[in-house]
C-alpha positions as CSV (number, residue, x, y, z in Angstrom):
1,M,94.4,61.0,97.3
2,S,96.3,59.3,94.5
3,G,99.4,60.7,92.9
4,D,97.6,61.0,89.6
5,V,97.0,64.5,88.3
6,N,93.5,65.2,87.0
7,P,93.5,68.3,84.8
8,Y,89.7,68.4,85.0
9,R,89.6,68.6,88.7
10,S,87.6,71.6,90.0
11,D,89.4,74.0,92.4
12,A,86.2,75.8,93.2
13,D,86.6,75.1,96.9
14,V,90.2,76.4,97.0
15,D,90.8,80.1,97.8
16,Y,93.7,81.3,95.7
17,S,93.3,84.9,96.7
18,D,96.0,86.7,98.6
19,H,95.1,88.1,102.0
20,Y,96.9,91.4,101.7
21,E,99.9,90.2,103.7
22,D,102.9,92.6,103.9
23,D,104.9,90.0,102.1
24,I,102.8,90.8,99.0
25,L,102.1,94.5,99.5
26,V,105.5,95.8,100.6
27,P,108.1,95.9,97.8
28,Y,110.9,95.3,100.4
29,Y,109.9,91.7,100.6
30,I,110.4,90.9,96.9
31,G,112.4,87.6,96.8
32,L,112.4,87.2,100.5
33,Q,109.1,85.3,100.8
34,P,109.5,81.8,102.2
35,E,109.4,78.9,99.7
36,G,105.8,78.0,98.8
37,F,104.5,81.4,99.6
38,Y,101.9,81.9,96.9
39,E,104.1,79.9,94.4
40,W,104.1,76.3,93.2
41,G,107.6,75.2,94.3
42,I,108.7,74.1,90.9
43,Y,112.3,73.3,90.1
44,T,114.1,72.5,86.8
45,V,115.6,69.1,86.2
46,P,119.3,69.1,87.0
47,Q,121.2,71.1,84.4
48,T,124.5,69.9,83.0
49,Q,125.5,73.6,82.5
50,L,125.0,74.2,86.2
51,D,127.2,71.4,87.5
52,G,124.1,69.1,87.7
53,E,122.2,71.6,89.9
54,S,118.5,72.5,89.5
55,R,117.1,75.9,89.8
56,H,113.8,77.2,91.4
57,I,111.3,78.5,88.9
58,P,109.0,80.9,90.9
59,M,105.5,80.6,89.4
60,G,102.7,82.5,91.2
61,K,99.9,80.4,92.8
62,G,97.0,82.8,93.2
63,V,94.8,85.3,91.5
64,G,97.1,87.2,89.3
65,G,99.6,84.4,88.9
66,G,103.2,85.7,88.7
67,S,102.0,89.3,89.3
68,L,101.3,88.2,92.9
69,I,105.0,87.5,93.6
70,N,107.0,89.4,90.9
71,G,107.1,92.7,92.7
72,M,105.9,94.8,89.9
73,V,107.5,98.2,90.4
74,W,107.7,101.0,87.9
75,N,108.9,104.5,87.6
76,R,108.4,107.0,84.9
77,G,111.2,108.0,82.5
78,N,112.9,111.3,82.4
79,Q,111.3,114.5,81.0
80,E,113.8,114.7,78.1
81,S,112.9,111.2,76.8
82,F,109.2,112.0,76.7
83,N,109.8,115.4,75.0
84,A,112.0,113.6,72.4
85,W,109.1,111.3,71.5
86,N,107.0,114.4,71.0
87,D,109.7,116.2,69.0
88,V,109.9,113.4,66.4
89,G,106.3,113.7,65.7
90,N,104.4,111.8,68.4
91,T,102.2,114.7,69.3
92,G,100.7,114.3,72.8
93,W,103.5,112.1,74.1
94,G,105.6,115.0,75.6
95,W,106.2,115.3,79.3
96,N,103.6,118.0,80.0
97,A,100.9,116.1,78.1
98,L,101.6,112.9,80.0
99,L,102.2,114.3,83.5
100,P,98.5,114.4,84.5
101,Y,98.3,110.7,83.8
102,F,101.4,109.9,85.8
103,E,99.9,111.9,88.6
104,K,96.7,109.9,88.4
105,V,98.6,106.6,88.6
106,R,100.6,107.9,91.5
107,L,97.6,109.1,93.5
108,S,95.6,105.9,92.8
109,S,98.5,103.7,94.0
110,N,98.6,105.5,97.3
111,L,95.2,104.2,98.4
112,S,95.3,101.7,101.1
113,H,94.4,98.2,100.1
114,K,91.4,98.3,102.5
115,S,89.9,101.3,100.7
116,Q,90.4,99.5,97.3
117,I,88.3,96.5,98.3
118,S,85.5,98.2,100.3
């Protein structure tokens, strides 16, 4: 294979899917994955502001791109903040109105990955 990059090359035979490894599914491993683990291994050019050092730019290589390696974690805000939205005229955005949706998200995210794909 030559060093030339062909932007029209087909990757139809390449599997960019993750395989449900713990390094992807368990938030503990965020940032601990080995170099090249579902990412392209791209670095900046040396930066004069960093004493001539380059920095790694993690870019996801797989279905979902960066979402595969960025460790998306969220938590809902506090009750008072949501009630404040409702109090200033955003009817339906109070804690009690949104709580059923928060519960749906929490319950759906507790499914095992195997049941999600079967």
